[in-house]
C-alpha positions in Angstrom: 88.4 82.7 86.6 89.3 84.3 82.8 86.3 86.1 81.5 86.0 85.9 77.6 87.5 89.8 77.7 90.1 89.7 75.3 93.5 90.1 77.1 95.1 93.4 77.5 98.0 92.9 80.0 100.7 90.4 79.2 101.6 87.0 81.2 105.0 89.4 82.7 102.7 92.5 83.7 100.2 90.4 85.2 102.5 89.2 87.4 104.5 93.2 87.8 100.6 93.6 89.0 100.2 91.2 91.5 103.5 92.1 92.6 102.5 95.7 93.1 99.3 94.7 95.4 101.1 92.7 97.2 104.4 94.6 97.7 101.6 97.4 98.8 99.8 95.2 101.2 103.3 93.9 103.1 104.9 97.3 103.1 101.9 98.8 105.5 101.8 95.9 107.7 105.1 96.3 108.0 105.5 100.4 108.0 102.5 101.1 108.4 103.0 103.9 105.9 101.4 103.9 102.4 103.5 104.1 99.4 100.9 105.6 96.6 104.3 106.4 94.6 103.4 107.1 90.1 104.1 104.4 87.8 106.8 104.7 85.0 105.1 102.0 82.7 102.6 103.9 80.0 100.1 101.4 80.3 99.2 101.7 83.7 99.4 105.4 83.8 95.6 105.0 82.0 93.1 105.6 84.1 90.5 101.9 85.0 88.4 100.8 87.1 89.4 97.9 89.6 89.2 95.7 92.0 91.3 94.2 93.8 90.2 90.9 95.5 92.2 89.1 99.0 90.7 85.6 99.1 92.2 83.4 102.4 91.8 79.8 101.8 89.9 79.7 99.3 87.0 82.0 101.1 86.7 86.3 100.7 88.6 88.0 103.1 88.2 91.4 101.2 87.0 92.6 98.2 87.4 97.4 97.0 87.5 98.8 93.9 85.7 101.3 92.1 83.5 101.2 89.1 85.2 104.0 87.1 88.3 105.6 85.6 88.8 107.4 87.8 92.5 107.0 89.5 95.8 105.3 86.7 96.0 101.9 86.7 98.8 101.2 88.5 98.0 103.7 92.5 94.0 101.5 91.8 95.6 98.3 92.5 97.7 99.9 95.7 95.2 102.1 96.5 92.6 99.4 95.9 94.6 96.4 97.7 94.6 98.8 101.3 91.1 99.4 101.1 90.9 95.9 100.3 93.4 93.9 103.5 92.2 96.8 105.8 89.1 98.7 105.0 86.9 96.4 103.9 84.2 96.9 106.5 83.2 92.7 106.7 86.7 92.0 107.7 89.3 92.7 109.9 91.9 94.0 108.9 94.5 91.7 107.6 96.6 90.6 109.8 101.2 89.8 109.5 100.2 86.1 110.1 97.6 85.7 107.6 99.9 87.3 104.7 101.1 83.9 103.4 97.7 82.5 103.4 96.2 85.6 100.7 95.8 85.1 97.1 95.4 88.6 95.6 92.9 88.7 92.3 93.4 91.9 89.3 90.0 92.7 88.0 90.5 95.7 85.3 87.1 97.1 84.3 85.5 97.6 81.0 83.9 101.1 81.1 80.0 100.3 82.7 76.9 101.0 79.4 73.8 100.9 80.6 70.6 98.0 79.2 67.6 98.1 79.5 67.3 94.3 79.4 68.7 92.2 82.0 68.5 89.3 80.1 70.6 90.3 78.5 73.7 90.6 81.1 76.1 87.5 79.7 76.7 85.0 83.0 80.9 85.2 83.6 81.2 88.2 81.2 79.2 90.8 82.0 79.7 92.1 85.1 76.7 94.7 86.8 75.6 98.0 88.5 72.9 97.7 89.6 71.1 101.2 90.7 67.9 102.7 91.7 67.2 105.5 94.1 70.8 107.0 95.8 70.8 103.1 96.5 73.8 101.3 93.8 75.4 97.5 93.5 77.8 96.2 91.8 79.0 92.5 91.8 81.9 91.0 89.4 81.4 88.6 86.6 83.4 86.1 87.9 80.3 85.8 90.5 77.8 84.8 89.4 80.2 81.6 88.0 81.6 80.6 90.9 78.3 80.6 92.7 76.6 79.0 90.0 73.6 81.2 90.1 71.3 81.7 86.7 70.6 84.7 85.6 67.8 86.0 87.8 70.0 85.4 90.9 72.7 87.5 89.8 70.2 90.1 88.9 68.5 89.6 91.7 71.3 89.7 94.4 72.0 92.9 92.3 69.2 94.4 94.2 70.0 92.8 97.5 74.5 94.6 97.0 71.9 97.8 96.4 70.6 98.1 99.4 66.9 96.4 97.7 64.7 93.6 97.5 65.7 91.3 96.1 62.7 91.2 93.2 63.1 95.0 92.5 64.7 94.8 89.2 61.0 93.4 87.8 60.1 96.6 89.4 62.3 99.4 87.6 66.5 99.5 87.9 68.6 100.8 86.4 71.4 98.1 85.1 75.1 98.3 83.4 77.2 95.7 82.2 80.6 95.6 82.4 82.8 93.6 81.5 86.2 92.9 83.0 90.7 91.6 82.3 90.4 89.2 85.9 93.7 87.9 86.9 95.4 86.0 89.9 98.1 84.9 92.2 96.3 81.0 91.9 97.6 81.7 88.4 101.0 81.3 88.3 101.7 78.8 91.6 
């Protein structure tokens, strides 16, 4: 699922980044070792927020990432590919026999920005981060499109992801939006 964000990465770069994620998972399954070597390309050295999502037969199989640019893109993809495959608490660790059934999707994020009015959130363009107290929840921009949510449902599910009541946004929460360039292996089949 593509968002309306202008494409920053060429088709070849997208393939390369997806290949990095897949090879990292495959190597860990075969050797038990994490390969987090540095990137050669300058573009992949830039720190970026990134999420890696795994789907198995069209269903979510893992999704882990970080919204802020804390690690170079190259390493962020490797780290989050491993976390999505083996550390997402919602799923058991990925098994070697699942590798052929799993497709990988990468979301490279912009820096989140605070907004005041939930009506300013654009479905299919903006991802959301909802915070209140020590609670924080994030939904990627493709989620409400895939789930066919309207804006109220999107914000409500964001609240629940943060561990808040679904209507907490009506009482006041901190709301941030970000955009993402989203690309996956299914585009290249």
